[in-house]
Chimera marker file (.cmm) of the C-alpha trace (Angstrom):
<marker_set name="trace">
<marker id="1" x="17.026" y="-30.923" z="-62.792" r="1" g="1" b="0" radius="0.5"/>
<marker id="2" x="14.164" y="-28.376" z="-62.530" r="1" g="1" b="0" radius="0.5"/>
<marker id="3" x="14.116" y="-26.177" z="-59.512" r="1" g="1" b="0" radius="0.5"/>
<marker id="4" x="11.293" y="-24.827" z="-57.628" r="1" g="1" b="0" radius="0.5"/>
<marker id="5" x="10.995" y="-21.000" z="-58.291" r="1" g="1" b="0" radius="0.5"/>
<marker id="6" x="11.945" y="-18.652" z="-55.557" r="1" g="1" b="0" radius="0.5"/>
<marker id="7" x="9.968" y="-15.450" z="-57.058" r="1" g="1" b="0" radius="0.5"/>
<marker id="8" x="6.458" y="-14.803" z="-57.577" r="1" g="1" b="0" radius="0.5"/>
<marker id="9" x="6.672" y="-14.624" z="-61.284" r="1" g="1" b="0" radius="0.5"/>
<marker id="10" x="5.603" y="-18.058" z="-61.851" r="1" g="1" b="0" radius="0.5"/>
<marker id="11" x="2.393" y="-17.760" z="-60.089" r="1" g="1" b="0" radius="0.5"/>
<marker id="12" x="1.655" y="-14.357" z="-61.558" r="1" g="1" b="0" radius="0.5"/>
<marker id="13" x="1.708" y="-16.083" z="-64.991" r="1" g="1" b="0" radius="0.5"/>
<marker id="14" x="0.287" y="-19.343" z="-63.657" r="1" g="1" b="0" radius="0.5"/>
<marker id="15" x="3.038" y="-21.384" z="-64.746" r="1" g="1" b="0" radius="0.5"/>
<marker id="16" x="2.204" y="-25.152" z="-63.785" r="1" g="1" b="0" radius="0.5"/>
<marker id="17" x="5.754" y="-26.440" z="-64.061" r="1" g="1" b="0" radius="0.5"/>
<marker id="18" x="8.913" y="-25.336" z="-62.229" r="1" g="1" b="0" radius="0.5"/>
<marker id="19" x="11.280" y="-23.157" z="-64.300" r="1" g="1" b="0" radius="0.5"/>
<marker id="20" x="14.237" y="-25.221" z="-65.776" r="1" g="1" b="0" radius="0.5"/>
<marker id="21" x="16.719" y="-22.930" z="-64.223" r="1" g="1" b="0" radius="0.5"/>
<marker id="22" x="17.291" y="-19.773" z="-62.014" r="1" g="1" b="0" radius="0.5"/>
<marker id="23" x="18.289" y="-18.071" z="-65.424" r="1" g="1" b="0" radius="0.5"/>
<marker id="24" x="14.898" y="-18.725" z="-66.844" r="1" g="1" b="0" radius="0.5"/>
<marker id="25" x="13.033" y="-17.443" z="-63.814" r="1" g="1" b="0" radius="0.5"/>
<marker id="26" x="15.170" y="-14.561" z="-64.003" r="1" g="1" b="0" radius="0.5"/>
<marker id="27" x="14.648" y="-13.998" z="-67.589" r="1" g="1" b="0" radius="0.5"/>
<marker id="28" x="10.879" y="-14.291" z="-67.298" r="1" g="1" b="0" radius="0.5"/>
<marker id="29" x="10.843" y="-12.053" z="-63.965" r="1" g="1" b="0" radius="0.5"/>
<marker id="30" x="12.712" y="-9.337" z="-65.869" r="1" g="1" b="0" radius="0.5"/>
<marker id="31" x="10.254" y="-9.610" z="-69.086" r="1" g="1" b="0" radius="0.5"/>
<marker id="32" x="7.267" y="-9.598" z="-66.661" r="1" g="1" b="0" radius="0.5"/>
<marker id="33" x="8.617" y="-6.598" z="-64.542" r="1" g="1" b="0" radius="0.5"/>
<marker id="34" x="9.159" y="-4.636" z="-67.862" r="1" g="1" b="0" radius="0.5"/>
<marker id="35" x="5.759" y="-5.354" z="-68.955" r="1" g="1" b="0" radius="0.5"/>
<marker id="36" x="4.261" y="-4.393" z="-65.557" r="1" g="1" b="0" radius="0.5"/>
<marker id="37" x="6.220" y="-1.118" z="-65.792" r="1" g="1" b="0" radius="0.5"/>
<marker id="38" x="5.410" y="-0.436" z="-69.282" r="1" g="1" b="0" radius="0.5"/>
<marker id="39" x="1.740" y="-0.931" z="-68.547" r="1" g="1" b="0" radius="0.5"/>
<marker id="40" x="1.734" y="1.637" z="-65.784" r="1" g="1" b="0" radius="0.5"/>
<marker id="41" x="3.633" y="4.234" z="-67.968" r="1" g="1" b="0" radius="0.5"/>
<marker id="42" x="1.099" y="3.727" z="-70.811" r="1" g="1" b="0" radius="0.5"/>
<marker id="43" x="-1.825" y="4.288" z="-68.505" r="1" g="1" b="0" radius="0.5"/>
<marker id="44" x="-0.280" y="7.747" z="-67.438" r="1" g="1" b="0" radius="0.5"/>
<marker id="45" x="0.323" y="8.958" z="-71.032" r="1" g="1" b="0" radius="0.5"/>
<marker id="46" x="-2.843" y="7.545" z="-72.805" r="1" g="1" b="0" radius="0.5"/>
<marker id="47" x="-4.666" y="10.725" z="-72.188" r="1" g="1" b="0" radius="0.5"/>
<marker id="48" x="-2.067" y="12.614" z="-74.260" r="1" g="1" b="0" radius="0.5"/>
<marker id="49" x="-2.710" y="10.232" z="-77.502" r="1" g="1" b="0" radius="0.5"/>
<marker id="50" x="0.795" y="9.081" z="-77.634" r="1" g="1" b="0" radius="0.5"/>
<marker id="51" x="2.604" y="5.795" z="-77.387" r="1" g="1" b="0" radius="0.5"/>
<marker id="52" x="5.750" y="5.133" z="-75.061" r="1" g="1" b="0" radius="0.5"/>
<marker id="53" x="8.026" y="5.252" z="-78.380" r="1" g="1" b="0" radius="0.5"/>
<marker id="54" x="6.533" y="8.756" z="-79.298" r="1" g="1" b="0" radius="0.5"/>
<marker id="55" x="7.141" y="9.917" z="-75.799" r="1" g="1" b="0" radius="0.5"/>
<marker id="56" x="10.636" y="8.431" z="-76.015" r="1" g="1" b="0" radius="0.5"/>
<marker id="57" x="11.374" y="10.320" z="-79.447" r="1" g="1" b="0" radius="0.5"/>
<marker id="58" x="9.745" y="13.447" z="-78.215" r="1" g="1" b="0" radius="0.5"/>
<marker id="59" x="12.057" y="13.215" z="-75.312" r="1" g="1" b="0" radius="0.5"/>
<marker id="60" x="15.187" y="12.760" z="-77.499" r="1" g="1" b="0" radius="0.5"/>
<marker id="61" x="14.193" y="15.648" z="-79.687" r="1" g="1" b="0" radius="0.5"/>
<marker id="62" x="13.582" y="17.998" z="-76.732" r="1" g="1" b="0" radius="0.5"/>
<marker id="63" x="17.021" y="17.167" z="-75.422" r="1" g="1" b="0" radius="0.5"/>
<marker id="64" x="18.369" y="17.968" z="-79.004" r="1" g="1" b="0" radius="0.5"/>
<marker id="65" x="16.626" y="21.436" z="-79.356" r="1" g="1" b="0" radius="0.5"/>
<marker id="66" x="17.217" y="23.587" z="-81.211" r="1" g="1" b="0" radius="0.5"/>
<marker id="67" x="19.567" y="21.466" z="-83.395" r="1" g="1" b="0" radius="0.5"/>
<marker id="68" x="17.516" y="18.649" z="-83.857" r="1" g="1" b="0" radius="0.5"/>
<marker id="69" x="18.716" y="15.093" z="-84.655" r="1" g="1" b="0" radius="0.5"/>
<marker id="70" x="18.754" y="12.915" z="-87.668" r="1" g="1" b="0" radius="0.5"/>
<marker id="71" x="16.799" y="9.609" z="-88.237" r="1" g="1" b="0" radius="0.5"/>
<marker id="72" x="19.925" y="7.528" z="-87.520" r="1" g="1" b="0" radius="0.5"/>
<marker id="73" x="20.698" y="9.611" z="-84.507" r="1" g="1" b="0" radius="0.5"/>
<marker id="74" x="17.319" y="9.168" z="-83.000" r="1" g="1" b="0" radius="0.5"/>
<marker id="75" x="17.435" y="5.264" z="-83.814" r="1" g="1" b="0" radius="0.5"/>
<marker id="76" x="20.727" y="5.138" z="-81.847" r="1" g="1" b="0" radius="0.5"/>
<marker id="77" x="19.017" y="6.864" z="-78.774" r="1" g="1" b="0" radius="0.5"/>
<marker id="78" x="15.645" y="5.162" z="-78.438" r="1" g="1" b="0" radius="0.5"/>
<marker id="79" x="15.040" y="3.035" z="-75.308" r="1" g="1" b="0" radius="0.5"/>
<marker id="80" x="13.538" y="0.533" z="-77.267" r="1" g="1" b="0" radius="0.5"/>
<marker id="81" x="14.616" y="-0.472" z="-80.729" r="1" g="1" b="0" radius="0.5"/>
<marker id="82" x="12.163" y="0.874" z="-83.388" r="1" g="1" b="0" radius="0.5"/>
<marker id="83" x="12.284" y="-1.080" z="-86.793" r="1" g="1" b="0" radius="0.5"/>
<marker id="84" x="10.993" y="1.810" z="-88.790" r="1" g="1" b="0" radius="0.5"/>
<marker id="85" x="11.941" y="5.109" z="-87.243" r="1" g="1" b="0" radius="0.5"/>
<marker id="86" x="10.947" y="6.964" z="-90.703" r="1" g="1" b="0" radius="0.5"/>
<marker id="87" x="7.434" y="5.790" z="-90.613" r="1" g="1" b="0" radius="0.5"/>
<marker id="88" x="7.169" y="6.968" z="-86.671" r="1" g="1" b="0" radius="0.5"/>
<marker id="89" x="8.316" y="10.264" z="-87.671" r="1" g="1" b="0" radius="0.5"/>
<marker id="90" x="6.144" y="10.521" z="-90.533" r="1" g="1" b="0" radius="0.5"/>
<marker id="91" x="3.252" y="9.737" z="-88.049" r="1" g="1" b="0" radius="0.5"/>
<marker id="92" x="4.294" y="12.474" z="-85.559" r="1" g="1" b="0" radius="0.5"/>
<marker id="93" x="4.925" y="15.130" z="-88.217" r="1" g="1" b="0" radius="0.5"/>
<marker id="94" x="1.525" y="14.641" z="-89.610" r="1" g="1" b="0" radius="0.5"/>
<marker id="95" x="0.322" y="15.068" z="-85.888" r="1" g="1" b="0" radius="0.5"/>
<marker id="96" x="2.185" y="18.292" z="-85.811" r="1" g="1" b="0" radius="0.5"/>
<marker id="97" x="4.626" y="16.964" z="-83.071" r="1" g="1" b="0" radius="0.5"/>
<marker id="98" x="7.739" y="17.371" z="-84.818" r="1" g="1" b="0" radius="0.5"/>
<marker id="99" x="8.938" y="18.839" z="-88.131" r="1" g="1" b="0" radius="0.5"/>
<marker id="100" x="11.642" y="17.684" z="-90.560" r="1" g="1" b="0" radius="0.5"/>
<marker id="101" x="13.711" y="19.604" z="-92.847" r="1" g="1" b="0" radius="0.5"/>
<marker id="102" x="16.808" y="19.315" z="-95.084" r="1" g="1" b="0" radius="0.5"/>
<marker id="103" x="20.049" y="20.170" z="-93.780" r="1" g="1" b="0" radius="0.5"/>
<marker id="104" x="21.462" y="23.294" z="-95.480" r="1" g="1" b="0" radius="0.5"/>
<marker id="105" x="24.892" y="21.791" z="-95.661" r="1" g="1" b="0" radius="0.5"/>
<marker id="106" x="23.965" y="18.414" z="-97.107" r="1" g="1" b="0" radius="0.5"/>
<marker id="107" x="20.528" y="18.287" z="-98.621" r="1" g="1" b="0" radius="0.5"/>
<marker id="108" x="20.759" y="14.575" z="-98.250" r="1" g="1" b="0" radius="0.5"/>
<marker id="109" x="20.419" y="14.751" z="-94.554" r="1" g="1" b="0" radius="0.5"/>
<marker id="110" x="16.981" y="15.363" z="-92.872" r="1" g="1" b="0" radius="0.5"/>
<marker id="111" x="16.773" y="16.859" z="-89.389" r="1" g="1" b="0" radius="0.5"/>
<marker id="112" x="14.002" y="16.326" z="-87.204" r="1" g="1" b="0" radius="0.5"/>
<marker id="113" x="12.849" y="18.959" z="-84.578" r="1" g="1" b="0" radius="0.5"/>
<marker id="114" x="10.351" y="18.977" z="-81.973" r="1" g="1" b="0" radius="0.5"/>
<marker id="115" x="7.554" y="21.427" z="-82.373" r="1" g="1" b="0" radius="0.5"/>
<marker id="116" x="5.685" y="23.968" z="-79.933" r="1" g="1" b="0" radius="0.5"/>
<marker id="117" x="3.003" y="21.388" z="-79.966" r="1" g="1" b="0" radius="0.5"/>
<marker id="118" x="5.421" y="18.509" z="-79.143" r="1" g="1" b="0" radius="0.5"/>
<marker id="119" x="6.783" y="20.524" z="-76.159" r="1" g="1" b="0" radius="0.5"/>
<marker id="120" x="3.466" y="21.144" z="-74.942" r="1" g="1" b="0" radius="0.5"/>
<marker id="121" x="2.667" y="17.284" z="-74.696" r="1" g="1" b="0" radius="0.5"/>
<marker id="122" x="5.815" y="16.693" z="-72.824" r="1" g="1" b="0" radius="0.5"/>
<marker id="123" x="4.958" y="19.752" z="-70.541" r="1" g="1" b="0" radius="0.5"/>
<marker id="124" x="1.384" y="18.114" z="-69.891" r="1" g="1" b="0" radius="0.5"/>
<marker id="125" x="2.784" y="14.534" z="-69.158" r="1" g="1" b="0" radius="0.5"/>
<marker id="126" x="5.515" y="15.890" z="-66.746" r="1" g="1" b="0" radius="0.5"/>
<marker id="127" x="3.151" y="16.239" z="-63.794" r="1" g="1" b="0" radius="0.5"/>
<marker id="128" x="1.384" y="12.804" z="-64.841" r="1" g="1" b="0" radius="0.5"/>
<marker id="129" x="5.139" y="11.261" z="-64.476" r="1" g="1" b="0" radius="0.5"/>
<marker id="130" x="5.390" y="12.611" z="-60.988" r="1" g="1" b="0" radius="0.5"/>
<marker id="131" x="3.170" y="9.656" z="-59.965" r="1" g="1" b="0" radius="0.5"/>
<marker id="132" x="6.023" y="7.431" z="-61.188" r="1" g="1" b="0" radius="0.5"/>
<marker id="133" x="8.485" y="9.207" z="-59.079" r="1" g="1" b="0" radius="0.5"/>
<marker id="134" x="9.184" y="7.480" z="-55.860" r="1" g="1" b="0" radius="0.5"/>
<marker id="135" x="7.390" y="4.369" z="-57.034" r="1" g="1" b="0" radius="0.5"/>
<marker id="136" x="10.832" y="2.251" z="-56.482" r="1" g="1" b="0" radius="0.5"/>
<marker id="137" x="12.061" y="4.371" z="-53.653" r="1" g="1" b="0" radius="0.5"/>
<marker id="138" x="10.620" y="2.094" z="-50.926" r="1" g="1" b="0" radius="0.5"/>
<marker id="139" x="13.290" y="-0.363" z="-52.196" r="1" g="1" b="0" radius="0.5"/>
<marker id="140" x="15.784" y="1.982" z="-50.605" r="1" g="1" b="0" radius="0.5"/>
<marker id="141" x="18.748" y="3.626" z="-52.163" r="1" g="1" b="0" radius="0.5"/>
<marker id="142" x="21.244" y="0.734" z="-51.901" r="1" g="1" b="0" radius="0.5"/>
<marker id="143" x="18.944" y="-1.733" z="-53.562" r="1" g="1" b="0" radius="0.5"/>
<marker id="144" x="18.115" y="0.568" z="-56.336" r="1" g="1" b="0" radius="0.5"/>
<marker id="145" x="21.949" y="1.235" z="-56.893" r="1" g="1" b="0" radius="0.5"/>
<marker id="146" x="22.608" y="-2.571" z="-56.914" r="1" g="1" b="0" radius="0.5"/>
<marker id="147" x="19.754" y="-3.317" z="-59.240" r="1" g="1" b="0" radius="0.5"/>
<marker id="148" x="21.348" y="-0.616" z="-61.644" r="1" g="1" b="0" radius="0.5"/>
<marker id="149" x="24.558" y="-2.239" z="-61.550" r="1" g="1" b="0" radius="0.5"/>
<marker id="150" x="23.111" y="-5.418" z="-62.074" r="1" g="1" b="0" radius="0.5"/>
<marker id="151" x="20.803" y="-4.543" z="-65.055" r="1" g="1" b="0" radius="0.5"/>
<marker id="152" x="24.064" y="-3.047" z="-66.552" r="1" g="1" b="0" radius="0.5"/>
<marker id="153" x="25.952" y="-6.351" z="-66.017" r="1" g="1" b="0" radius="0.5"/>
<marker id="154" x="22.922" y="-8.083" z="-67.787" r="1" g="1" b="0" radius="0.5"/>
<marker id="155" x="22.681" y="-5.991" z="-70.949" r="1" g="1" b="0" radius="0.5"/>
<marker id="156" x="26.609" y="-6.180" z="-71.186" r="1" g="1" b="0" radius="0.5"/>
<marker id="157" x="26.288" y="-9.876" z="-71.008" r="1" g="1" b="0" radius="0.5"/>
<marker id="158" x="23.413" y="-10.278" z="-73.546" r="1" g="1" b="0" radius="0.5"/>
<marker id="159" x="25.390" y="-7.939" z="-76.057" r="1" g="1" b="0" radius="0.5"/>
<marker id="160" x="28.549" y="-10.331" z="-75.516" r="1" g="1" b="0" radius="0.5"/>
<marker id="161" x="30.725" y="-7.255" z="-73.919" r="1" g="1" b="0" radius="0.5"/>
<marker id="162" x="32.081" y="-9.432" z="-70.929" r="1" g="1" b="0" radius="0.5"/>
<link id1="1" id2="2" r="1" g="1" b="0" radius="0.2"/>
<link id1="2" id2="3" r="1" g="1" b="0" radius="0.2"/>
<link id1="3" id2="4" r="1" g="1" b="0" radius="0.2"/>
<link id1="4" id2="5" r="1" g="1" b="0" radius="0.2"/>
<link id1="5" id2="6" r="1" g="1" b="0" radius="0.2"/>
<link id1="6" id2="7" r="1" g="1" b="0" radius="0.2"/>
<link id1="7" id2="8" r="1" g="1" b="0" radius="0.2"/>
<link id1="8" id2="9" r="1" g="1" b="0" radius="0.2"/>
<link id1="9" id2="10" r="1" g="1" b="0" radius="0.2"/>
<link id1="10" id2="11" r="1" g="1" b="0" radius="0.2"/>
<link id1="11" id2="12" r="1" g="1" b="0" radius="0.2"/>
<link id1="12" id2="13" r="1" g="1" b="0" radius="0.2"/>
<link id1="13" id2="14" r="1" g="1" b="0" radius="0.2"/>
<link id1="14" id2="15" r="1" g="1" b="0" radius="0.2"/>
<link id1="15" id2="16" r="1" g="1" b="0" radius="0.2"/>
<link id1="16" id2="17" r="1" g="1" b="0" radius="0.2"/>
<link id1="17" id2="18" r="1" g="1" b="0" radius="0.2"/>
<link id1="18" id2="19" r="1" g="1" b="0" radius="0.2"/>
<link id1="19" id2="20" r="1" g="1" b="0" radius="0.2"/>
<link id1="20" id2="21" r="1" g="1" b="0" radius="0.2"/>
<link id1="21" id2="22" r="1" g="1" b="0" radius="0.2"/>
<link id1="22" id2="23" r="1" g="1" b="0" radius="0.2"/>
<link id1="23" id2="24" r="1" g="1" b="0" radius="0.2"/>
<link id1="24" id2="25" r="1" g="1" b="0" radius="0.2"/>
<link id1="25" id2="26" r="1" g="1" b="0" radius="0.2"/>
<link id1="26" id2="27" r="1" g="1" b="0" radius="0.2"/>
<link id1="27" id2="28" r="1" g="1" b="0" radius="0.2"/>
<link id1="28" id2="29" r="1" g="1" b="0" radius="0.2"/>
<link id1="29" id2="30" r="1" g="1" b="0" radius="0.2"/>
<link id1="30" id2="31" r="1" g="1" b="0" radius="0.2"/>
<link id1="31" id2="32" r="1" g="1" b="0" radius="0.2"/>
<link id1="32" id2="33" r="1" g="1" b="0" radius="0.2"/>
<link id1="33" id2="34" r="1" g="1" b="0" radius="0.2"/>
<link id1="34" id2="35" r="1" g="1" b="0" radius="0.2"/>
<link id1="35" id2="36" r="1" g="1" b="0" radius="0.2"/>
<link id1="36" id2="37" r="1" g="1" b="0" radius="0.2"/>
<link id1="37" id2="38" r="1" g="1" b="0" radius="0.2"/>
<link id1="38" id2="39" r="1" g="1" b="0" radius="0.2"/>
<link id1="39" id2="40" r="1" g="1" b="0" radius="0.2"/>
<link id1="40" id2="41" r="1" g="1" b="0" radius="0.2"/>
<link id1="41" id2="42" r="1" g="1" b="0" radius="0.2"/>
<link id1="42" id2="43" r="1" g="1" b="0" radius="0.2"/>
<link id1="43" id2="44" r="1" g="1" b="0" radius="0.2"/>
<link id1="44" id2="45" r="1" g="1" b="0" radius="0.2"/>
<link id1="45" id2="46" r="1" g="1" b="0" radius="0.2"/>
<link id1="46" id2="47" r="1" g="1" b="0" radius="0.2"/>
<link id1="47" id2="48" r="1" g="1" b="0" radius="0.2"/>
<link id1="48" id2="49" r="1" g="1" b="0" radius="0.2"/>
<link id1="49" id2="50" r="1" g="1" b="0" radius="0.2"/>
<link id1="50" id2="51" r="1" g="1" b="0" radius="0.2"/>
<link id1="51" id2="52" r="1" g="1" b="0" radius="0.2"/>
<link id1="52" id2="53" r="1" g="1" b="0" radius="0.2"/>
<link id1="53" id2="54" r="1" g="1" b="0" radius="0.2"/>
<link id1="54" id2="55" r="1" g="1" b="0" radius="0.2"/>
<link id1="55" id2="56" r="1" g="1" b="0" radius="0.2"/>
<link id1="56" id2="57" r="1" g="1" b="0" radius="0.2"/>
<link id1="57" id2="58" r="1" g="1" b="0" radius="0.2"/>
<link id1="58" id2="59" r="1" g="1" b="0" radius="0.2"/>
<link id1="59" id2="60" r="1" g="1" b="0" radius="0.2"/>
<link id1="60" id2="61" r="1" g="1" b="0" radius="0.2"/>
<link id1="61" id2="62" r="1" g="1" b="0" radius="0.2"/>
<link id1="62" id2="63" r="1" g="1" b="0" radius="0.2"/>
<link id1="63" id2="64" r="1" g="1" b="0" radius="0.2"/>
<link id1="64" id2="65" r="1" g="1" b="0" radius="0.2"/>
<link id1="65" id2="66" r="1" g="1" b="0" radius="0.2"/>
<link id1="66" id2="67" r="1" g="1" b="0" radius="0.2"/>
<link id1="67" id2="68" r="1" g="1" b="0" radius="0.2"/>
<link id1="68" id2="69" r="1" g="1" b="0" radius="0.2"/>
<link id1="69" id2="70" r="1" g="1" b="0" radius="0.2"/>
<link id1="70" id2="71" r="1" g="1" b="0" radius="0.2"/>
<link id1="71" id2="72" r="1" g="1" b="0" radius="0.2"/>
<link id1="72" id2="73" r="1" g="1" b="0" radius="0.2"/>
<link id1="73" id2="74" r="1" g="1" b="0" radius="0.2"/>
<link id1="74" id2="75" r="1" g="1" b="0" radius="0.2"/>
<link id1="75" id2="76" r="1" g="1" b="0" radius="0.2"/>
<link id1="76" id2="77" r="1" g="1" b="0" radius="0.2"/>
<link id1="77" id2="78" r="1" g="1" b="0" radius="0.2"/>
<link id1="78" id2="79" r="1" g="1" b="0" radius="0.2"/>
<link id1="79" id2="80" r="1" g="1" b="0" radius="0.2"/>
<link id1="80" id2="81" r="1" g="1" b="0" radius="0.2"/>
<link id1="81" id2="82" r="1" g="1" b="0" radius="0.2"/>
<link id1="82" id2="83" r="1" g="1" b="0" radius="0.2"/>
<link id1="83" id2="84" r="1" g="1" b="0" radius="0.2"/>
<link id1="84" id2="85" r="1" g="1" b="0" radius="0.2"/>
<link id1="85" id2="86" r="1" g="1" b="0" radius="0.2"/>
<link id1="86" id2="87" r="1" g="1" b="0" radius="0.2"/>
<link id1="87" id2="88" r="1" g="1" b="0" radius="0.2"/>
<link id1="88" id2="89" r="1" g="1" b="0" radius="0.2"/>
<link id1="89" id2="90" r="1" g="1" b="0" radius="0.2"/>
<link id1="90" id2="91" r="1" g="1" b="0" radius="0.2"/>
<link id1="91" id2="92" r="1" g="1" b="0" radius="0.2"/>
<link id1="92" id2="93" r="1" g="1" b="0" radius="0.2"/>
<link id1="93" id2="94" r="1" g="1" b="0" radius="0.2"/>
<link id1="94" id2="95" r="1" g="1" b="0" radius="0.2"/>
<link id1="95" id2="96" r="1" g="1" b="0" radius="0.2"/>
<link id1="96" id2="97" r="1" g="1" b="0" radius="0.2"/>
<link id1="97" id2="98" r="1" g="1" b="0" radius="0.2"/>
<link id1="98" id2="99" r="1" g="1" b="0" radius="0.2"/>
<link id1="99" id2="100" r="1" g="1" b="0" radius="0.2"/>
<link id1="100" id2="101" r="1" g="1" b="0" radius="0.2"/>
<link id1="101" id2="102" r="1" g="1" b="0" radius="0.2"/>
<link id1="102" id2="103" r="1" g="1" b="0" radius="0.2"/>
<link id1="103" id2="104" r="1" g="1" b="0" radius="0.2"/>
<link id1="104" id2="105" r="1" g="1" b="0" radius="0.2"/>
<link id1="105" id2="106" r="1" g="1" b="0" radius="0.2"/>
<link id1="106" id2="107" r="1" g="1" b="0" radius="0.2"/>
<link id1="107" id2="108" r="1" g="1" b="0" radius="0.2"/>
<link id1="108" id2="109" r="1" g="1" b="0" radius="0.2"/>
<link id1="109" id2="110" r="1" g="1" b="0" radius="0.2"/>
<link id1="110" id2="111" r="1" g="1" b="0" radius="0.2"/>
<link id1="111" id2="112" r="1" g="1" b="0" radius="0.2"/>
<link id1="112" id2="113" r="1" g="1" b="0" radius="0.2"/>
<link id1="113" id2="114" r="1" g="1" b="0" radius="0.2"/>
<link id1="114" id2="115" r="1" g="1" b="0" radius="0.2"/>
<link id1="115" id2="116" r="1" g="1" b="0" radius="0.2"/>
<link id1="116" id2="117" r="1" g="1" b="0" radius="0.2"/>
<link id1="117" id2="118" r="1" g="1" b="0" radius="0.2"/>
<link id1="118" id2="119" r="1" g="1" b="0" radius="0.2"/>
<link id1="119" id2="120" r="1" g="1" b="0" radius="0.2"/>
<link id1="120" id2="121" r="1" g="1" b="0" radius="0.2"/>
<link id1="121" id2="122" r="1" g="1" b="0" radius="0.2"/>
<link id1="122" id2="123" r="1" g="1" b="0" radius="0.2"/>
<link id1="123" id2="124" r="1" g="1" b="0" radius="0.2"/>
<link id1="124" id2="125" r="1" g="1" b="0" radius="0.2"/>
<link id1="125" id2="126" r="1" g="1" b="0" radius="0.2"/>
<link id1="126" id2="127" r="1" g="1" b="0" radius="0.2"/>
<link id1="127" id2="128" r="1" g="1" b="0" radius="0.2"/>
<link id1="128" id2="129" r="1" g="1" b="0" radius="0.2"/>
<link id1="129" id2="130" r="1" g="1" b="0" radius="0.2"/>
<link id1="130" id2="131" r="1" g="1" b="0" radius="0.2"/>
<link id1="131" id2="132" r="1" g="1" b="0" radius="0.2"/>
<link id1="132" id2="133" r="1" g="1" b="0" radius="0.2"/>
<link id1="133" id2="134" r="1" g="1" b="0" radius="0.2"/>
<link id1="134" id2="135" r="1" g="1" b="0" radius="0.2"/>
<link id1="135" id2="136" r="1" g="1" b="0" radius="0.2"/>
<link id1="136" id2="137" r="1" g="1" b="0" radius="0.2"/>
<link id1="137" id2="138" r="1" g="1" b="0" radius="0.2"/>
<link id1="138" id2="139" r="1" g="1" b="0" radius="0.2"/>
<link id1="139" id2="140" r="1" g="1" b="0" radius="0.2"/>
<link id1="140" id2="141" r="1" g="1" b="0" radius="0.2"/>
<link id1="141" id2="142" r="1" g="1" b="0" radius="0.2"/>
<link id1="142" id2="143" r="1" g="1" b="0" radius="0.2"/>
<link id1="143" id2="144" r="1" g="1" b="0" radius="0.2"/>
<link id1="144" id2="145" r="1" g="1" b="0" radius="0.2"/>
<link id1="145" id2="146" r="1" g="1" b="0" radius="0.2"/>
<link id1="146" id2="147" r="1" g="1" b="0" radius="0.2"/>
<link id1="147" id2="148" r="1" g="1" b="0" radius="0.2"/>
<link id1="148" id2="149" r="1" g="1" b="0" radius="0.2"/>
<link id1="149" id2="150" r="1" g="1" b="0" radius="0.2"/>
<link id1="150" id2="151" r="1" g="1" b="0" radius="0.2"/>
<link id1="151" id2="152" r="1" g="1" b="0" radius="0.2"/>
<link id1="152" id2="153" r="1" g="1" b="0" radius="0.2"/>
<link id1="153" id2="154" r="1" g="1" b="0" radius="0.2"/>
<link id1="154" id2="155" r="1" g="1" b="0" radius="0.2"/>
<link id1="155" id2="156" r="1" g="1" b="0" radius="0.2"/>
<link id1="156" id2="157" r="1" g="1" b="0" radius="0.2"/>
<link id1="157" id2="158" r="1" g="1" b="0" radius="0.2"/>
<link id1="158" id2="159" r="1" g="1" b="0" radius="0.2"/>
<link id1="159" id2="160" r="1" g="1" b="0" radius="0.2"/>
<link id1="160" id2="161" r="1" g="1" b="0" radius="0.2"/>
<link id1="161" id2="162" r="1" g="1" b="0" radius="0.2"/>
</marker_set>
């Protein structure tokens, strides 16, 4: 039996019928929240002419400097799955943000490293991201910790780990 919604997400998306279940409402609320946060983040990095995916990749490579990462390792570490990491790497290499080279021990392996230009982009974005610091702070530490626990549980359940 359909229930009235308890969150504002139905109003935000101008839903005309009640959600079929609390679970459906939660799923829609999570997806909508992700979209709102992503939009805010993209606004902040837009002046640097990179996408969220490119930003994520640069962060991964900064953390792996100076050794770098293979394409597979990069794919495993991405926040959001990227179906074609190789094409992403090609575009970023063309823009001078990364460089790729064959591993000296195994020529079949290609190692990707961040360039000085890529580091400069991250350094420039850093102060902009300061705008996001504290965005959720009004929720309070206890609610933030509880939300982190709940989100961990959601990901585990969706993956079938529990």
